[in-house]
C-alpha positions, 0 to 999 in steps of 0.5 A: 662972354660969346657963346660959341668960340668956332664957326664952321661954314659949309662952302658951296652955296652958302658962301661960294656963289655955285649956281652963279658960277656953274651957270656962268661956265656952262653958258660958256662950254655951250657956245664953245662946243657949240651943243646947238649944232648937236641938238640941244637948241636952248641953253637955259632947257640943258641948263635946268636938266643939269641941275637936276642931275647934279643935285641928285648926284650930289645927294647920293654922294653924300649917302655914298651910294655913288662915287666922285666920277658918277658926280663928276662926268655922269651929270654930263652924260646923263643931261646929254642922254635927255637929248637923245645924245649918247656920248661919253666923250663929250660927256667927258669933254664937257666935264673936264672944261667944267671941272678946270673953269668953274673953280676960278669964278669969284661969284660970292653969295650976297654979304659974304665978305661982310659977314666974314669981316665982322666974324673973323676978329671975334671967332675962329672960322673954318670950311666943311665941305664935301667938294672935291679937293681939287677945286675947293682950294681954288674957290677960296682962293680966286673969290677972296676968302681963303684968308678968312679961315683957319682950316679947310676940311674936305670930305674927299681927304677926311675919307668920310661926308657930311652928314657923317658926324666922324668928319665934324668930330674930325673937324672940332679936333682939327680946329682945337675946339674944346666942346662941340656946344661951343660951336655952330655950323652954318650951311644951306643943305638940312641933309648934311649940314644941318642934319649932320651938325646935330648929330655931332652935337654942334648947334646947327644954322640953316641958310634958307634964302628962299625963306620957304623953309622955317624949323624949330628949336634947336636948328636957327634958321636964316634967309640972308647971311647977315641975319647970322649976326643976330644969332651970335 
C-alpha cells in the first residue's frame, strides 16, 4: 500500500520554469521599449537587478509585509531606479506587459511532464501556489499540465500565503485528504513550501536543483524532479 494519497506541488520554479520564462519575456520587453536608449545599455545587468528585487519582494509578500502591487510593479520601479531612472509610468508599462505576456510562456522544469505522467494514475495531484490568480491558471493551461491536477489552490483566493498552515489545511480539505500525514508537499522554497508543509503536518520535499542544500529528516531533498519517484 502506498504511503501517500495526495501530492501537492508548488508551481513556480518547481514545475513551471519561472526563470527561463521571465527572462524571455523581459528580453522581448527590453527590446520593444528600447530601454537601451533610456540609460540601460545591458540587458543582462538589467535582468540581474530585476531578479534580486523580485526575489526579495516575493519573500516579503509571503510574510504579509507587502501587498500584491508591491510585487507586481515595484520590482520594476526599483530596477529602473538602479539605473537612475525614476519613472512610474515606465515601470507600470513594463509590469503590464510582463504580467500579460509571461504566463503564456510554455517552458517547464526538465522532467515535469514525465513525472506527472508517472504519478497521475496513482496519486491525487494538486497545486498550492502563492502566485496571482490572474496568471497561475494561464501558466498551467498554456504549458499543457493543467489536466494533471484536481485542484489549484491559490493564496490570493484563499486569503493567506504559504507558509501559513491555514492554506495547507484548506488545501487538504478541498482535496478531500483524510490525513495530513498521508500527504506530501513538493516545492523549491524552504521558507514557504518546506517550512509551511512541516508546520501543517505534511511530508515536505525540497526541490533543490543546485544540489547545494541537504536537509536532515524528516525533510526529503531532491535535485531533480525524477528523484521524487525514489521516495514514493
